[in-house]
C-alpha positions in Angstrom: -33.9 8.6 54.5 -35.2 11.7 53.0 -38.7 13.0 54.0 -39.2 13.9 50.4 -40.2 11.4 47.9 -39.4 12.2 44.3 -41.9 11.6 41.7 -40.7 10.2 38.1 -38.4 7.3 37.7 -34.5 6.7 38.0 -33.1 3.4 36.7 -32.0 1.1 39.1 -28.3 1.7 38.8 -29.0 5.5 39.3 -31.0 5.1 42.4 -28.2 7.0 44.2 -28.9 10.0 41.9 -32.6 9.8 43.2 -31.5 9.6 46.9 -29.2 12.6 46.2 -32.0 14.7 45.0 -34.3 13.7 47.7 -31.5 14.6 50.1 -31.4 18.3 48.9 -34.9 18.7 50.1 -33.6 17.9 53.8 -30.1 19.3 53.8 -30.7 22.9 51.8 -34.5 23.1 52.3 -34.8 22.6 48.6 -38.3 24.0 47.6 -39.3 22.7 44.1 -36.9 21.0 41.6 -36.4 18.6 38.8 -33.4 16.6 37.4 -33.0 14.9 34.4 -30.0 12.6 32.8 -30.0 11.0 29.6 -27.7 8.4 28.1 -27.6 8.0 24.1 -30.4 10.5 24.2 -32.7 8.2 26.3 -34.0 9.2 29.7 -32.3 7.3 32.5 -33.5 9.6 35.4 -36.4 11.7 35.2 -37.5 13.1 38.6 -39.2 15.8 40.2 -40.4 17.0 43.7 -41.6 19.8 46.1 -43.8 22.8 45.4 -44.2 25.4 42.5 -44.8 28.1 44.8 -43.5 29.8 48.0 -46.3 29.2 49.9 -46.0 25.7 49.1 -49.7 25.4 48.0 -49.2 24.1 44.5 -47.2 20.8 43.9 -44.4 20.7 41.3 -45.8 18.5 38.7 -44.3 16.6 35.8 -45.3 19.5 33.3 -44.2 22.3 35.9 -41.7 24.8 34.1 -39.4 27.5 35.4 -37.5 30.3 34.6 -33.7 29.0 34.2 -31.8 32.1 33.8 -28.5 31.7 32.1 -29.0 28.0 31.2 -31.1 29.6 28.4 -27.5 30.5 27.0 -27.1 26.9 26.0 -30.3 27.1 23.7 -29.2 30.5 22.1 -25.9 28.9 21.6 -27.2 25.7 20.1 -29.4 27.5 17.7 -26.4 29.4 16.4 -24.4 26.4 16.2 -27.3 24.9 14.0 -27.3 27.9 11.7 -23.5 27.5 11.4 -23.9 23.8 10.6 -26.1 24.6 8.1 -23.7 26.9 6.3 -25.8 30.3 7.1 -23.6 31.5 9.7 -19.6 31.6 9.7 -18.3 32.2 13.4 -15.0 33.5 12.3 -16.6 36.5 10.1 -17.3 39.9 11.5 -20.2 40.5 13.2 -20.8 43.3 10.8 -21.1 41.0 7.9 -24.6 40.3 9.0 -25.2 43.3 11.2 -23.7 46.3 9.5 -24.6 48.7 12.2 -22.6 46.7 14.8 -19.1 48.0 13.1 -19.6 51.4 14.9 -17.2 52.4 17.6 -14.3 50.1 16.6 -16.1 47.1 16.3 -15.4 46.3 12.9 -13.2 43.3 13.6 -15.2 41.7 16.1 -16.4 38.2 15.1 -19.4 36.1 16.0 -17.0 33.8 17.8 -16.2 36.9 20.0 -20.0 37.1 20.8 -20.3 33.2 21.3 -17.4 33.2 23.9 -18.0 36.5 26.0 -14.9 37.9 24.6 -16.5 41.0 22.6 -16.2 43.5 25.3 -19.7 44.2 25.7 -20.4 42.8 29.1 -23.2 45.5 29.7 -24.7 48.6 28.2 -23.4 52.1 28.8 -26.6 53.7 28.2 -28.7 53.8 31.5 -31.6 51.3 31.0 -34.6 50.4 32.9 -36.0 46.6 33.2 -38.8 47.4 30.5 -35.6 47.9 28.0 -35.0 44.2 28.3 -38.2 43.7 26.6 -37.4 45.8 23.5 -35.8 44.0 21.4 -34.8 47.2 19.0 -33.5 49.2 21.7 -31.4 46.6 23.5 -29.6 45.3 20.5 -29.0 48.9 18.7 -27.3 50.4 21.9 -24.9 47.5 22.1 -24.4 47.8 18.1 -23.4 51.8 18.9 -21.5 51.5 21.7 -17.7 51.0 21.9 -16.4 47.6 23.9 -15.2 48.1 27.6 -12.1 46.1 26.7 -10.2 45.1 23.5 -12.2 42.3 22.1 -10.5 38.9 22.0 -8.2 39.9 24.7 -10.0 38.6 27.6 -13.2 36.6 28.7 -16.0 38.8 30.7 -19.3 37.3 31.1 -21.8 38.9 29.0 -24.6 37.9 31.7 -27.4 39.8 29.7 -25.8 41.1 26.7 -25.0 38.0 25.1 -28.5 36.9 24.0 -29.2 39.9 22.5 -25.7 40.2 20.5 -26.0 36.2 19.2 -29.7 36.7 18.9 -29.5 39.8 16.6 -26.9 37.9 14.6 -29.6 34.8 14.1 -32.2 37.4 13.1 -30.4 39.0 10.6 -29.0 35.3 9.3 -32.3 33.6 9.4 -34.9 36.5 9.1 -36.7 35.0 12.4 -36.1 35.8 16.0 -34.0 33.3 18.1 -37.0 32.2 19.9 -38.6 31.4 16.8 -35.8 29.5 15.0 -34.9 27.6 18.2 -38.8 26.4 18.2 -39.2 25.5 14.8 -35.8 23.9 14.0 -34.9 22.4 17.6 -37.7 22.4 20.4 -40.8 21.2 18.2 -38.9 18.4 16.4 -37.5 17.2 19.6 -40.8 17.4 21.2 -39.0 19.5 24.0 -40.9 21.9 26.3 -38.6 24.7 26.3 -39.5 28.3 25.5 -37.6 31.6 24.6 -40.6 33.7 24.7 -43.4 31.8 26.6 -46.8 31.9 25.5 -49.4 33.2 27.8 -51.2 29.7 27.3 -48.5 28.2 29.3 -48.3 30.6 32.2 -50.3 28.5 34.7 -47.5 25.9 34.7 -44.7 28.1 35.6 -43.2 27.8 39.2 -42.2 30.9 40.9 -38.7 31.5 41.7 -37.7 32.7 45.1 -35.0 35.2 45.1 -31.7 34.4 46.7 -31.2 35.4 50.3 -30.5 39.3 51.2 -26.7 40.2 49.9 -26.9 37.3 47.5 -27.8 38.9 44.4 -25.7 39.4 41.4 -22.8 42.0 42.0 -24.4 43.1 45.2 -22.0 45.6 46.9 -19.1 45.4 44.2 -16.7 48.3 43.9 -15.8 46.8 40.4 -17.3 49.2 37.9 -17.6 46.4 35.2 -19.5 43.9 37.4 -21.7 46.7 38.7 -22.6 47.7 35.4 -23.4 44.3 34.2 -25.8 43.4 37.5 -27.3 47.1 37.9 -28.0 48.3 34.4 -30.8 47.7 34.6 -31.1 46.0 38.0 -32.0 41.8 37.7 -34.8 41.3 40.0 -36.0 37.4 40.2 -39.5 38.5 41.0 -39.6 40.1 37.3 -39.9 36.4 36.2 -43.0 36.1 37.6 -44.6 38.6 35.3 -46.0 38.2 31.7 -43.9 40.7 30.3 -40.7 39.1 31.1 -41.9 35.6 30.4 -43.3 36.8 26.9 -40.3 38.6 25.7 -37.2 37.0 24.4 -34.5 37.5 26.6 -32.0 34.7 25.1 -29.5 35.1 27.5 -31.6 34.7 30.5 -35.4 34.6 30.0 -36.0 30.9 28.8 -38.6 28.6 30.4 -38.6 24.9 30.8 -37.6 22.1 33.1 -35.0 19.7 33.5 -36.5 17.0 31.0 -36.9 19.9 28.3 -33.3 20.8 28.9 -32.1 17.7 29.0 -33.8 16.6 25.9 -32.5 19.7 23.7 -28.9 19.5 25.2 -28.7 15.9 24.5 -28.1 16.8 21.0 -24.7 18.0 22.3 -23.9 14.8 23.8 -25.4 12.4 20.8 -23.7 13.9 17.9 -26.5 16.0 17.1 -29.0 13.3 16.9 -32.4 13.3 18.8 -36.0 11.9 18.8 -35.0 9.7 15.8 -33.9 12.9 14.0 -30.4 14.1 12.9 -30.8 17.9 13.8 -27.2 18.9 13.6 -23.9 17.0 12.4 -21.7 15.4 14.6 -19.0 18.1 13.7 -21.7 20.8 14.0 -22.0 20.0 17.8 -18.5 19.4 18.2 -17.7 22.9 17.1 -18.8 23.8 20.7 -15.6 22.1 21.9 -13.2 24.6 20.3 -11.4 26.9 22.9 -12.0 30.2 22.0 -10.5 32.0 25.2 -9.4 31.2 28.7 -8.3 33.1 31.9 -9.9 35.1 34.9 -12.9 36.3 33.9 -13.5 40.1 34.2 -16.9 39.8 35.6 -17.2 36.4 37.4 -13.7 36.7 38.8 -12.9 33.0 38.2 -10.9 31.1 35.6 -13.1 30.1 33.0 -12.5 28.3 29.5 -15.0 29.1 26.9 -15.7 27.2 23.8 -18.2 28.1 21.1 -20.9 29.0 23.5 -20.6 26.9 26.2 -18.2 26.6 29.1 -15.3 23.8 28.9 -14.3 21.2 31.1 -10.9 22.1 32.9 -9.5 24.5 35.5 -12.3 25.0 38.2 -14.6 22.4 36.4 -13.7 18.8 37.2 -15.8 16.6 34.8 -14.6 13.0 34.3 -14.5 13.6 30.6 -12.7 16.2 28.7 -15.2 16.5 25.8 -17.9 18.0 27.9 -19.8 21.5 27.6 -21.9 23.1 30.2 -23.4 26.3 31.6 -25.7 27.1 34.5 -28.0 29.8 35.6 -28.3 32.6 38.4 -29.9 30.8 41.2 -28.5 27.2 40.6 -29.8 25.6 37.5 -27.3 23.8 35.3 -26.8 21.4 32.2 -23.9 19.4 31.3 -23.5 17.4 28.2 -20.5 14.7 28.1 -19.9 13.9 24.5 -17.3 10.9 25.4 -20.3 9.3 27.8 -22.8 10.5 25.4 -24.5 11.5 28.8 -26.5 15.0 29.6 -27.6 16.3 32.9 -29.9 18.9 33.7 -31.5 20.5 36.8 -33.7 23.3 37.5 -35.3 24.4 40.5 -37.2 27.6 41.9 -35.4 28.4 45.3 -32.4 30.5 44.2 -29.0 30.2 45.8 -26.4 33.2 45.6 -24.6 31.9 42.5 -24.8 32.7 38.7 -23.2 29.3 37.3 -24.7 26.6 38.9 -24.6 25.5 42.7 -23.6 22.4 45.0 -27.4 21.2 44.8 -26.9 20.1 41.2 -23.2 18.9 41.9 -24.9 16.3 44.6 -26.6 14.6 41.6 -23.9 14.8 39.3 -21.3 13.0 41.5 -23.9 10.2 42.5 -24.3 9.8 38.5 -20.5 9.7 37.8 -20.2 7.4 40.7 -22.8 5.0 39.5 -21.3 5.5 35.7 -17.8 4.3 37.1 -19.2 1.5 39.0 
């Protein structure tokens, strides 16, 4: 039996999920975390435990939220899917149709789908940046619009760890006339009643758990000889302690700056599992969410160095990712957060924590709960 008891609830048949969550606190010395699972859009597991700070003086509460790094990309992708579903955005169109300046330096034929699938060759900035530049939307986007791709767009995948949010986010801004964080809030988060933020109001700072950086040597791209990887991870350097600042939390950093918890991540992404339906509302059409399943590119990712399959804004099942059902989309964040939406089982699984592991795309803590959930579903 674990020495830590989770708060919240798990339906009886998903008791093994709660047990796996609690075991993480003993096995891997979890600090604070939350896990949520929905079926047909309804929560069947919603649990949390541990502490919101490194000193373990503040308990992780029901409404504690935390920076989830690249799990934020699923929110930005969903916002783009929403606009496409409404007929405002064409993924097959050149980016320059919406953002004329982007055509510079041989990018006239780069499509919105290339941005959505990490295939645009813009995995980092060529101009030297400092971390404050991430808070300057105009600078971050205009530099990307002006630069030449690192590789031929559409020829290979290469994870756009920070840049994807600015690229897709600027297309959203040009199409909708509002920032990605605003469109996401108005059209998705607020109608669902979901406590997830791309650009966190200062009034919510008191609820944010502090991220604990990964162990020394476990940061993104540390010590790599690969110039592309080094550029992505060091220009500007990614420092988890920045997430404790008002500047980071308040900025719209749509690839990595989102703040929420497992419940809010699952609530939003359950739209993907439930044909666009959530909180009694049809927010996207079923065809609109299934667009994410369309394979855009696959192969060894130039940045991550692993086999990937990218759909429209999400990772797809297959290759190194053994999901039980083929029509599943997912992504995870630096340090360990993860969300999976299974359109076949109409299930969504989300995990958010504050003790970071040396991983960029989800880690084994989340998979312990996934395995338990899949076992319970199959029983």
